[in-house]
N, C-alpha and C positions, 0 to 999 in steps of 0.2 A: 570473465572475470567469473571467480565465484563469487555465490554470495560473503562466503567467509572472508574473503578476500575483500569483498566492499566493505563488509565490515570494520574490516582493520583500516579503511585509509580516517586518514586526520578530517575532521570535519565533516564524514559522510557516518553516522554514526545512528541505530535508532533502536532503541530497549524494546520496541515493539516485533523489530525485526530478527533483531540479536537472540530473544528468547522462544522463538515462535521455532527460527531455523536454526539456531547454533547453541555454544555453550553463553551464557554471561561469563564472565571471568570476575569485572569488578562485581563486590558486594554493595558498592552506593548506588551503581546503577541498576543493581538485580531491586535493592530499595525503592529505588526511586520509579522504579518499572509496575514494582507491587502497589505502587500507592496509586498509579495512573489508572492501571489494572480496576482497582477498585471504585474507582470514577466511573469506567469505563464498561461497567456492567450490564450497562440499561442501553447504552447509546454511545456512539465513539469518539475516540478523544481522541484531540490533532494535538503532538510534539511540535510546537516551535520553538527554536533558536534561530539566534542572527544570524545572516547569512557568509558562509564558510566556518564558525565555531562547530565544536562538534558538538552533541548531544550531551552533556551532564547535567548532572544535579544541581542545582544553584544557577543553571544559565538556559535553563528550560523553559518554555509558557505552557504550563499543561493547559490547553483547554478543550474544559468540556460542553459542547456544543450539538446543536446538528450541522453535521456534514452538511449536509446539501445548504444551509441558513449558512454559515463559519464559512467556506467557499468563497462564496460570494462575498462576503462581507469582506474579507482579505481581500478578492479582486478589487474591490469598491476604495479599499484604501490605499491601495497601492502596491499591497506587500508583493516580494518576490523571493523563491526560495532556490538552493542549489541541491536538495534534496528535498523529494515529497513519498511517501510511504501510506499507499493506502489500501486498509485492511481491513475492509468493512466485516459484519457481521453476516450472515446467511443471509442472502434477498432472496434462492431459489434452490429449496428442499425437495423439487423433484421439476423435472421435465416439464411439468405444464403450468410455471411458476416461472419459465426463463422467460417472457417477453415482457414482465412487469421487470424482472430480475434485469432485463438488459437496460431497460430504461432508466435505470437507477445506476446500474454502474458506467452508463455513459456518461451520465448526467455528474456521478464526483471525477469521472477520470478528466472528461470535456475542462471542469473549472478547475483541476488542480493542473493541469496543462498552461493555464492562463498564468497559471502563478509561479511556474516553473522556467527559469533563466534558462538561457541558451547553454549548453554545454553541461547541462542540468540533469541530473539522476530523476527516477518516479521508477519507484518499485508499487509495481500493482496487485495485488492477489485480489482472489476470490475461495471462495470454504462452501460454493455454492453448487450440489451435486446434480440439479437439473443443469449447469451450466457448463458445455465442456469445454476440453481447453481450445480450441479452435473457435468455437462461440465466443469465448469472451477476448481470444485477439483480436478477432474481429471487430468485437466490441470496440473494444480499446482503438485501434486502426479507425475506425466511425468518427468518435470521438476526436482523435488526434488530428483528422481530416478536418472535420466542423472548426476547432480550436487554432488552424492554420498552426500547424505546430508539426514538423516533422519529428520522425524521430527514428533510430535506430534501435533494431532488438540485440541487449549485450547478453540476453541468457534467457532462454524461460527456466522457472522456476516447480520444484515439484514435490511433494510429501518424498521424505528419507527412505533407503530403503528398509527399515524397521516399520515402516507402516505399508504394508501388503495390501493390495488392490485385487480382489479376486476377480478371476475373469469371466464371469455370468452374472459379474455386480458392477457395471462399468462403472457408473454413481460413486463409488466408495472410490474413484480418480478426483475428488472435493478440494484437495489443496493442490490451487496454482497459484499461476504470480510470471509476471512479467517483469526483465531489470531492462527499462529504457535511457537511450539517453535524449536529450533534443538538443537536434543537429541545427 
């Protein structure tokens, strides 16, 4: 399944994912996204919609919070979701920051997986040049094992062809993602 196909599924729409990886079709969605991103300049913004509902203006709760604390609070509150999109800011600008970044990526993925229903989708991303696609997948696999959440890899996501990477600078391949289904 392509990311564009995922975006088109009713109830599985994320404006964050849509803007970053595909074209926004609806001006109302674009406006809601821009408002949310205005809030998220210095921290992560979580879009929360009722289970089974598309993420559309008026039905989305934009939560401006520390994602590490918010994911834990949502778990304590018994919240469950069909789709979770994790698209944090850069945790590791260089390879020397990879160990610290790995802890952050593992934490948010582990706690997001605790919120994901069976059959639900997790779209998780990293824009850290210091974390390779292989390391990112290992981090997420470790989080899944610790969460007791078996996952199916539906698709590896990366930057589009209009975002080439210089062969001598592998850190330029910093946009990476995984589309996963909780089994």
